[in-house]
C-alpha positions in Angstrom: 0.0 0.0 0.0 3.0 2.2 0.2 3.6 2.8 -3.5 0.9 5.2 -4.4 0.5 8.6 -6.0 -2.7 10.4 -7.2 -3.6 10.9 -10.9 -4.8 14.3 -12.0 -8.4 14.1 -13.3 -11.2 16.6 -14.1 -12.8 15.7 -10.8 -10.3 15.7 -7.9 -12.8 13.7 -5.8 -12.6 10.8 -8.1 -8.8 10.9 -8.7 -7.0 7.7 -8.0 -3.7 6.9 -6.3 -0.9 5.6 -8.4 1.9 3.1 -8.0 5.4 4.4 -8.9 7.0 1.2 -10.2 10.6 0.7 -9.2 13.2 0.1 -11.9 14.5 -3.5 -12.0 11.9 -6.0 -11.0 9.0 -6.6 -13.5 5.9 -5.7 -11.5 3.3 -6.6 -14.1 2.2 -9.6 -12.1 1.0 -7.3 -9.3 -1.8 -6.0 -11.5 -5.3 -6.6 -9.9 -7.3 -6.1 -6.8 -5.8 -7.0 -3.4 -7.2 -7.3 0.2 -5.2 -6.9 3.3 -4.9 -10.2 5.2 -5.3 -9.1 8.8 -4.2 -12.5 10.1 -0.8 -11.9 8.6 -0.6 -8.1 9.0 -0.2 -5.5 11.8 -1.2 -1.9 12.2 0.6 -0.6 15.2 1.8 2.4 17.1 4.2 3.4 19.9 4.4 6.4 22.2 6.7 7.6 25.0 5.4 6.9 28.5 6.6 8.6 31.7 9.6 10.1 29.8 11.5 6.8 30.1 10.1 4.1 27.8 7.6 3.4 25.0 4.2 1.9 25.2 3.3 -0.2 22.1 -0.1 -1.1 20.8 -2.0 -2.1 17.7 -5.5 -2.3 16.2 -6.8 -5.8 15.8 -9.8 -5.0 13.6 -9.3 -3.2 10.2 -9.7 -3.7 6.5 -7.9 -2.4 3.6 -7.9 -2.8 -0.2 -5.4 -2.1 -3.0 -5.8 -1.9 -6.7 -2.4 -2.3 -8.3 -1.5 -2.0 -11.9 2.1 -3.0 -12.3 2.2 -2.1 -16.0 0.4 1.3 -15.8 1.1 2.7 -12.3 -1.4 5.5 -12.7 -4.3 3.1 -12.3 -3.4 2.0 -8.7 -5.1 3.0 -5.5 -5.3 2.1 -1.7 -7.3 2.7 1.5 -7.4 1.5 5.1 -10.3 1.6 7.6 -9.5 0.8 11.3 -12.0 0.1 14.0 -11.0 2.3 17.0 -12.6 0.1 19.6 -10.1 -2.7 18.7 -7.2 -0.8 20.2 -5.0 -3.2 22.2 -2.0 -2.2 24.3 -2.1 -5.4 26.5 -3.5 -3.4 29.4 -7.3 -3.4 29.7 -7.6 -0.3 31.8 -5.4 1.7 29.5 -7.3 0.5 26.4 -10.6 1.6 27.9 -9.1 5.1 28.6 -7.9 5.2 25.0 -11.5 4.6 23.8 -12.9 7.6 25.7 -13.1 11.3 24.7 -9.7 11.9 26.2 -8.2 10.1 23.2 -10.1 8.4 20.3 -13.8 8.9 21.4 -14.7 5.6 19.9 -18.4 5.9 20.4 -18.7 9.1 18.3 -15.8 8.4 16.0 -15.6 4.7 15.6 -13.2 4.6 12.7 -9.8 5.8 11.7 -9.2 6.1 7.9 -6.3 6.5 5.7 -6.4 7.2 1.9 -3.4 7.7 -0.2 -3.0 11.0 -2.2 0.6 11.2 -3.5 3.9 9.4 -3.5 7.4 9.2 -4.9 10.0 6.5 -5.3 13.2 7.3 -3.4 15.1 4.1 -4.1 14.4 0.9 -6.0 12.0 -0.7 -3.4 11.5 2.3 -1.1 8.8 4.9 -1.3 7.5 8.1 0.3 3.7 8.3 0.4 1.5 11.2 1.4 -2.1 10.4 2.4 -5.1 11.7 4.3 -5.4 10.4 7.9 -8.7 10.9 9.7 -8.8 10.5 13.5 -11.6 11.8 15.8 -13.2 13.7 12.9 -10.0 15.6 11.9 -8.3 14.9 8.6 -4.7 15.9 8.1 -2.0 14.8 5.7 0.7 12.3 6.8 3.9 11.1 5.1 4.8 7.4 5.2 8.2 5.9 4.5 7.5 2.5 3.0 9.3 -0.5 1.5 8.0 -3.0 -1.0 9.0 -6.3 0.6 8.2 -8.7 -2.2 5.5 -11.0 -3.6 5.0 -14.7 -3.7 2.4 -17.5 -4.1 1.8 -19.1 -0.7 1.3 -22.8 0.2 -2.5 -22.5 -0.5 -2.0 -21.0 -3.9 -2.8 -17.4 -3.0 -0.8 -14.6 -4.5 0.6 -12.3 -1.9 2.3 -8.9 -1.8 4.0 -7.3 1.1 4.7 -3.7 2.3 6.1 -2.3 5.5 6.5 1.2 6.7 6.2 3.9 9.3 5.3 7.5 10.0 5.7 9.9 13.0 2.8 12.2 13.8 1.9 14.6 16.6 -1.2 13.2 18.2 -2.4 16.7 19.3 -2.9 17.6 15.7 -5.9 15.3 15.7 -7.2 16.5 19.1 -5.7 13.7 21.2 -4.2 16.1 23.7 -4.8 14.5 27.1 -1.8 14.4 29.4 -0.7 14.5 33.0 2.3 16.1 34.7 4.8 14.0 36.5 6.0 14.9 40.0 9.6 14.5 38.8 9.0 16.8 35.8 7.8 16.2 32.3 4.6 14.6 31.2 3.0 11.1 31.3 2.5 10.7 27.6 4.6 11.9 24.7 3.1 13.9 21.9 5.0 12.1 19.1 3.5 8.8 18.0 5.2 6.4 15.6 2.8 4.5 13.4 3.9 1.2 11.9 2.5 -0.9 9.1 3.4 -4.5 8.3 1.1 -5.5 5.5 0.4 -8.8 3.6 -2.2 -8.5 0.9 -3.9 -11.3 -1.0 -4.9 -11.0 -4.6 -8.6 -11.4 -5.4 -9.6 -14.4 -7.5 
């Protein structure tokens, strides 16, 4: 999902993201529709806690789709929809707090969405993608650094393609501004959040 750029059309609302094909490998075999396999993928994040360590978490319910055209990159597109209530940091009390209005407000804003808008190839298999990230009703652009990790046919005959990448955002830009002061100085939760994506997608029959 990291190899996309947006084609100029008469109607910007219907413009599509495009895949900038790297030189070298022949990517014609990637052409088609793909669905993210959540059993073999991860959408995660990490944030500084108490000024000394990182708390890591993930979202366990999400869906995403790609349309790749390896021969004509301008015909490719991608999107991701995440269920906020599925947030999991391995600590139930913290997860419940994250679902409240202090953070994601899961009841009123049940989904996080990402839709690609532009990208560039920076090396043969490495890309820089810009997209619209919507959290808690606020949409802002983010930049992802991504790698195309390969493609293969698995043991069950399914064609797979892989991508991995990351981005760093300021959570307060999306209204996630809750914090608490520490007695020793500093704050409980860092503002910078690292997003991580490890994606395996399966080609539609």
